[in-house]
Z-matrix of the N, CA and C atoms (Angstrom, degrees):
N
C 1 1.462
C 2 1.505 1 111.16
N 3 1.346 2 115.79 1 -28.61
C 4 1.474 3 120.64 2 177.24
C 5 1.544 4 109.25 3 -63.41
N 6 1.343 5 116.26 4 -41.50
C 7 1.460 6 118.34 5 178.65
C 8 1.537 7 111.34 6 -62.24
N 9 1.305 8 117.16 7 -36.55
C 10 1.451 9 119.46 8 177.90
C 11 1.519 10 110.71 9 -64.67
N 12 1.339 11 117.82 10 -41.82
C 13 1.453 12 117.40 11 178.42
C 14 1.493 13 113.32 12 -65.71
N 15 1.317 14 117.46 13 -40.19
C 16 1.466 15 121.61 14 177.31
C 17 1.523 16 111.50 15 -60.10
N 18 1.343 17 113.21 16 -45.87
C 19 1.503 18 119.13 17 180.00
C 20 1.519 19 108.58 18 -61.78
N 21 1.284 20 117.08 19 -44.87
C 22 1.467 21 119.10 20 -178.46
C 23 1.515 22 112.52 21 -62.29
N 24 1.327 23 116.30 22 -39.47
C 25 1.484 24 118.31 23 -179.56
C 26 1.505 25 109.30 24 -68.88
N 27 1.343 26 119.43 25 -34.04
C 28 1.459 27 122.17 26 178.53
C 29 1.512 28 109.48 27 -65.03
N 30 1.322 29 117.06 28 -41.57
C 31 1.465 30 122.92 29 -179.00
C 32 1.528 31 108.25 30 -65.53
N 33 1.329 32 116.55 31 -37.16
C 34 1.510 33 117.84 32 -178.99
C 35 1.516 34 110.53 33 -73.16
N 36 1.316 35 117.44 34 -29.06
C 37 1.426 36 121.94 35 -178.18
C 38 1.535 37 113.94 36 -77.28
N 39 1.340 38 115.33 37 -27.18
C 40 1.476 39 120.12 38 -174.55
C 41 1.537 40 113.09 39 -57.46
N 42 1.359 41 118.17 40 -48.31
C 43 1.485 42 117.83 41 -178.49
C 44 1.544 43 110.67 42 -61.05
N 45 1.322 44 118.33 43 -31.32
C 46 1.462 45 118.64 44 -179.92
C 47 1.494 46 110.40 45 -63.24
N 48 1.331 47 116.83 46 -41.87
C 49 1.462 48 122.75 47 179.70
C 50 1.528 49 109.50 48 -63.18
N 51 1.351 50 116.92 49 -40.75
C 52 1.451 51 120.42 50 177.74
C 53 1.506 52 110.10 51 -63.22
N 54 1.345 53 117.50 52 -43.74
C 55 1.473 54 120.81 53 -179.00
C 56 1.531 55 109.43 54 -63.83
N 57 1.347 56 116.82 55 -42.56
C 58 1.459 57 119.67 56 179.52
C 59 1.515 58 110.70 57 -61.17
N 60 1.380 59 115.99 58 -39.45
C 61 1.452 60 118.89 59 -179.89
C 62 1.512 61 110.97 60 -66.94
N 63 1.327 62 116.76 61 -41.56
C 64 1.474 63 120.67 62 179.56
C 65 1.525 64 108.42 63 -63.70
N 66 1.324 65 119.08 64 -43.95
C 67 1.457 66 121.72 65 -179.63
C 68 1.529 67 108.40 66 -64.62
N 69 1.297 68 118.88 67 -41.74
C 70 1.443 69 122.17 68 179.96
C 71 1.543 70 111.09 69 -60.71
N 72 1.330 71 116.07 70 -42.48
C 73 1.467 72 120.85 71 178.68
C 74 1.515 73 110.38 72 -67.21
N 75 1.323 74 115.66 73 -38.71
C 76 1.489 75 121.16 74 -176.02
C 77 1.508 76 109.09 75 -69.08
N 78 1.386 77 118.02 76 -35.85
C 79 1.446 78 122.43 77 -175.94
C 80 1.537 79 111.91 78 -84.76
N 81 1.348 80 117.01 79 -18.25
C 82 1.432 81 121.27 80 -173.76
C 83 1.562 82 112.40 81 -53.32
N 84 1.346 83 117.95 82 -47.77
C 85 1.469 84 118.12 83 177.16
C 86 1.501 85 113.70 84 -57.66
N 87 1.318 86 115.93 85 -36.68
C 88 1.491 87 118.12 86 179.40
C 89 1.521 88 110.81 87 -65.62
N 90 1.357 89 114.97 88 -42.49
C 91 1.439 90 119.76 89 178.51
C 92 1.556 91 109.43 90 -61.96
N 93 1.314 92 116.48 91 -40.50
C 94 1.478 93 120.13 92 178.95
C 95 1.482 94 110.00 93 -61.37
N 96 1.324 95 117.27 94 -44.91
C 97 1.468 96 121.73 95 179.85
C 98 1.521 97 109.78 96 -60.61
N 99 1.340 98 116.98 97 -42.88
C 100 1.485 99 119.63 98 178.67
C 101 1.515 100 111.54 99 -63.85
N 102 1.357 101 116.27 100 -38.75
C 103 1.482 102 119.61 101 177.21
C 104 1.549 103 109.80 102 -62.39
N 105 1.318 104 117.23 103 -42.03
C 106 1.465 105 121.40 104 -178.12
C 107 1.508 106 108.07 105 -65.40
N 108 1.330 107 117.79 106 -42.72
C 109 1.468 108 122.29 107 179.56
C 110 1.575 109 110.11 108 -62.45
N 111 1.330 110 116.35 109 -44.08
C 112 1.444 111 120.30 110 -178.21
C 113 1.542 112 107.54 111 -66.85
N 114 1.325 113 119.28 112 -41.09
C 115 1.437 114 119.29 113 177.80
C 116 1.515 115 110.31 114 -63.28
N 117 1.329 116 119.04 115 -40.96
C 118 1.436 117 121.15 116 177.80
C 119 1.518 118 111.31 117 -61.70
N 120 1.321 119 119.99 118 -38.49
C 121 1.414 120 123.45 119 177.85
C 122 1.529 121 110.63 120 -65.88
N 123 1.339 122 116.08 121 -44.55
C 124 1.451 123 120.08 122 178.56
C 125 1.503 124 112.62 123 -62.75
N 126 1.337 125 115.69 124 -46.62
C 127 1.472 126 121.23 125 178.00
C 128 1.501 127 110.40 126 -64.34
N 129 1.387 128 115.70 127 -36.32
C 130 1.474 129 117.24 128 179.60
C 131 1.491 130 112.19 129 -67.34
N 132 1.362 131 117.30 130 -35.42
C 133 1.490 132 119.58 131 179.22
C 134 1.500 133 110.40 132 -65.19
N 135 1.378 134 115.75 133 -35.31
C 136 1.474 135 116.56 134 -177.90
C 137 1.544 136 107.38 135 -78.86
């Protein structure tokens, strides 16, 4: 019965990982834009 509980918790956790991956991919372009802006500020200061 312990194996069933462990398996069930793994199945419940899987969608969370998928959602995190989707969010990470969706936010990646924003992070890239922020990096470019920060680089522009750093280069602009120099």
